C-alpha positions as CSV (number, residue, x, y, z in Angstrom):
1,M,8.4,55.8,-53.2
2,R,11.5,54.3,-51.6
3,L,12.5,56.2,-48.5
4,G,14.8,54.6,-46.0
5,L,12.4,54.8,-43.2
6,L,9.5,53.3,-45.1
7,L,9.6,49.9,-43.6
8,V,9.3,48.3,-40.4
9,L,5.8,47.8,-39.1
10,C,3.9,46.9,-42.3
11,F,5.5,44.0,-44.1
12,A,5.7,41.1,-41.5
13,L,1.9,40.8,-41.3
14,P,-0.4,40.1,-44.3
15,A,-2.6,43.2,-44.1
16,L,-3.0,46.6,-42.3
17,A,-6.3,45.4,-40.8
18,A,-4.4,42.6,-39.1
19,H,-1.8,44.8,-37.5
20,P,-2.1,44.8,-33.7
21,G,-1.5,48.6,-33.5
22,S,0.4,50.9,-31.3
23,S,-0.7,49.2,-28.1
24,A,1.2,46.0,-29.0
25,P,4.9,45.4,-28.1
26,C,6.5,45.8,-31.5
27,Q,9.4,43.5,-30.7
28,D,7.0,40.5,-30.4
29,C,7.0,40.4,-34.2
30,H,9.9,42.7,-35.3
31,T,12.9,41.0,-33.8
32,A,15.8,39.0,-35.1
33,G,14.4,35.7,-36.3
34,A,10.8,36.8,-36.3
35,A,8.2,35.3,-38.6
36,G,10.2,32.1,-39.0
37,G,13.0,34.0,-40.7
38,K,10.7,35.0,-43.6
39,A,10.6,38.7,-42.6
40,P,13.7,40.9,-42.8
41,I,15.5,41.3,-39.6
42,V,15.1,44.8,-38.4
43,T,16.8,44.7,-35.0
44,P,19.7,42.7,-33.7
45,A,19.0,40.1,-31.1
46,E,19.4,41.3,-27.5
47,P,22.4,39.9,-25.6
48,G,21.5,37.2,-23.1
49,F,22.0,37.3,-19.3
50,L,25.5,35.9,-19.4
51,A,26.5,38.1,-22.3
52,R,25.4,41.1,-20.3
53,L,27.5,40.0,-17.4
54,T,30.6,40.0,-19.6
55,G,29.8,43.6,-20.7
56,K,28.0,43.1,-24.0
57,K,25.7,46.1,-24.7
58,S,22.4,46.3,-26.5
59,F,22.5,48.1,-29.8
60,R,18.7,48.1,-30.4
61,G,17.7,50.9,-32.7
62,H,17.1,54.5,-32.0
63,P,17.6,55.2,-28.3
64,S,15.4,58.2,-27.6
65,V,12.0,57.4,-29.2
66,S,9.9,54.4,-29.1
67,C,8.7,52.4,-32.2
68,A,5.1,53.6,-31.9
69,G,4.1,57.0,-30.7
70,A,2.6,60.3,-31.8
71,V,3.4,64.0,-32.5
72,G,3.1,66.2,-29.5
73,A,1.6,69.6,-29.4
74,D,5.1,71.0,-29.5
75,G,5.8,69.0,-32.7
76,V,8.1,66.6,-30.9
77,L,7.8,62.9,-31.6
78,S,7.3,60.2,-29.0
79,G,7.7,57.6,-31.6
80,C,8.0,57.3,-35.4
81,H,5.1,54.9,-36.2
82,R,1.4,55.1,-35.5
83,P,-0.2,51.9,-37.1
84,E,-3.8,52.8,-36.4
85,D,-3.6,55.9,-38.7
86,G,-2.9,53.7,-41.6
87,R,-0.5,56.0,-43.4
88,R,2.2,54.5,-45.7
89,S,4.7,52.7,-43.5
90,L,2.4,53.5,-40.6
91,L,4.3,56.6,-39.8
92,V,3.2,59.4,-37.5
93,L,3.5,61.9,-40.4
94,D,2.1,61.7,-43.9
95,L,5.3,61.6,-46.1
96,A,3.5,61.1,-49.5
97,G,5.7,63.0,-52.0
98,K,8.0,64.3,-49.2
99,P,11.5,63.2,-48.1
100,V,12.0,61.3,-44.9
101,D,13.9,64.3,-43.7
102,V,10.6,65.9,-42.8
103,L,10.2,63.3,-40.1
104,C,13.9,63.3,-39.0
105,V,14.0,67.1,-38.7
106,R,11.4,67.0,-36.0
107,C,14.2,66.0,-33.6
108,H,17.3,66.6,-35.7
109,A,16.8,70.1,-37.1
110,E,20.4,71.2,-36.4
111,A,21.8,68.3,-38.4
112,A,19.6,69.0,-41.4
113,R,20.3,72.8,-41.7
114,P,22.2,73.9,-44.9
115,G,25.9,73.8,-44.5
116,A,25.8,71.3,-41.6
117,H,27.8,68.1,-41.7
118,H,24.6,66.2,-42.6
119,P,22.9,67.5,-45.8
120,S,19.2,67.6,-46.1
121,Y,17.8,66.4,-49.4
122,K,18.5,69.9,-50.7
123,A,21.8,71.8,-50.7
124,D,22.4,75.5,-50.5
125,K,24.7,76.0,-53.5
126,D,24.5,79.8,-53.6
127,K,25.1,80.2,-49.8
128,D,22.1,82.4,-49.2
129,G,20.8,80.2,-46.4
130,V,18.0,78.7,-48.5
131,P,18.5,75.2,-49.8
132,E,17.5,75.1,-53.4
133,T,19.4,72.2,-55.1
134,L,18.4,68.6,-54.9
135,V,21.2,66.3,-53.7
136,R,21.5,63.1,-55.8
137,P,24.4,60.9,-56.7
138,A,25.8,60.5,-60.2
139,P,24.7,57.4,-62.1
140,T,28.3,56.1,-62.1
141,Q,28.5,56.0,-58.3
142,E,28.3,52.8,-56.2
143,V,24.9,53.7,-54.8
144,F,23.5,52.9,-58.3
145,G,25.7,49.8,-58.6
146,E,26.9,47.5,-55.8
147,W,24.7,49.1,-53.1
148,A,21.4,49.6,-55.0
149,P,18.5,47.8,-53.3
150,G,17.2,46.5,-56.6
151,L,20.4,44.5,-57.0
152,R,20.3,43.0,-53.6
153,G,17.2,40.8,-54.2
154,A,14.4,40.1,-51.7
155,P,13.8,41.5,-49.2
156,L,16.2,44.4,-49.6
157,A,14.8,45.2,-53.1
158,R,11.6,46.4,-51.4
159,F,12.8,47.1,-47.8
160,P,16.3,48.5,-47.9
161,D,16.2,49.3,-44.2
162,A,16.0,45.6,-43.3
163,L,18.9,44.0,-41.4
164,V,19.5,40.9,-43.4
165,F,22.1,38.1,-43.0
166,Q,23.0,35.3,-45.4
167,T,24.5,32.1,-44.1
168,L,27.6,31.1,-46.1
169,P,28.6,27.5,-46.8
170,D,31.2,27.6,-44.0
171,G,28.5,28.5,-41.5
172,T,29.5,32.1,-41.1
173,R,26.9,34.8,-41.6
174,K,27.3,37.7,-44.1
175,R,25.5,40.9,-43.6
176,V,23.7,42.1,-46.8
177,T,23.3,45.9,-47.0
178,A,21.5,48.3,-49.3
179,V,21.7,52.1,-49.5
180,P,18.3,53.5,-50.5
181,L,17.6,56.8,-52.3
182,G,14.4,58.7,-51.9
183,E,11.7,60.0,-54.2
184,V,10.1,63.4,-53.7
185,V,7.6,65.6,-55.4
186,E,8.7,69.2,-56.1
187,L,7.0,72.1,-57.9
188,G,8.5,72.7,-61.3
189,P,9.0,76.2,-62.9
190,D,5.5,76.2,-64.1
191,G,4.1,75.4,-60.6
192,K,3.1,71.9,-61.5
193,P,4.3,68.9,-59.4
194,V,7.3,67.0,-60.7
195,T,8.5,63.7,-59.2
196,E,12.2,63.7,-58.5
197,K,13.9,60.4,-58.1
198,H,17.2,59.2,-56.7
199,I,17.4,61.9,-54.0
200,V,19.8,61.6,-51.1
201,T,17.8,61.7,-47.8
202,C,18.7,61.2,-44.2
203,T,18.1,57.5,-44.3
204,T,20.4,57.1,-47.3
205,C,23.3,57.1,-44.8
206,H,21.4,56.4,-41.5
207,N,19.3,53.5,-40.5
208,P,17.1,54.3,-37.6
209,H,16.1,50.7,-37.1
210,H,19.5,49.4,-36.0
211,G,22.3,51.3,-34.5
212,Y,25.8,49.8,-34.8
213,L,28.5,50.0,-37.3
214,V,29.2,47.0,-39.5
215,E,32.0,46.2,-41.9
216,V,31.0,45.1,-45.4
217,G,30.0,41.5,-45.3
218,T,30.3,41.0,-41.5
219,E,28.4,41.4,-38.3
220,E,30.1,43.1,-35.4
221,A,29.5,45.1,-32.3
222,L,30.5,48.7,-32.1
223,N,34.1,49.2,-31.3
224,R,34.0,52.6,-29.6
225,E,37.8,52.9,-29.6
226,M,37.8,53.1,-33.4
227,V,35.0,55.7,-33.7
228,A,35.8,59.4,-33.5
229,R,32.5,60.3,-31.9
230,A,32.1,60.4,-28.2
231,K,28.6,59.0,-28.1
232,G,26.9,56.3,-30.2
233,D,27.4,55.3,-33.7
234,A,25.0,57.7,-35.4
235,L,22.9,54.8,-36.7
236,L,25.1,54.6,-39.8
237,R,24.5,52.0,-42.5
238,L,28.2,51.2,-42.9
239,R,31.1,51.9,-40.6
240,D,32.6,55.3,-41.2
241,H,36.1,55.0,-39.8
242,T,37.1,53.1,-42.9
243,N,35.2,55.5,-45.2
244,A,33.1,52.6,-46.5
245,L,29.9,54.7,-46.2
246,C,31.4,57.8,-47.8
247,E,32.8,55.8,-50.8
248,V,29.3,54.7,-51.8
249,C,28.7,58.1,-53.2
250,H,32.2,59.7,-53.3
């Protein structure tokens, strides 16, 4: 299964048994330049002391939950990953056969409701308030072409949420991006499970592991003057004020 969120805490170390678990500071391993550059970069480097004095802000990932945590009695997440449980991608919820939306909706229910700006992996085509149609792009769209993880090579072929840069001959760095689609298990008309592929999930457009807009092929900090939203950058994979993200599917 390839879900956008299926990634961070499991691939930089050789085996689950070797993982330090929730008690360890995640950023000791999962930071820019970690593992000798062999692992995908999942968070941008923090600005140094002098950079902070000149006003540079941190754009490290999701601001309201920690990397590792648990599900509270009220269903609210204190973090997305729980390594000691050993689930796939070491998540706090078991998403086997389910879209990553199940995890995201714990905090973002309003954004996932039918008819909202953000679609869930299902759309409400008949407008009865019950989503019943799977959302997937057409095979001719760029999400199957230029932005497909499989065409990006390692490590994006396996970990499309990775933040990866390539160094060009002139010394500049190019950001390499992939837009992942999900795979879910649905009950067919006969009541038997059917695996549905190429489904648009929350993390097709959003990357919870880094939170700043980037132009195709470049690295940049968020320019809030060019963003229509008052707060944040919505953790989007590509900058939206040029429609780069929208055009992947539209």
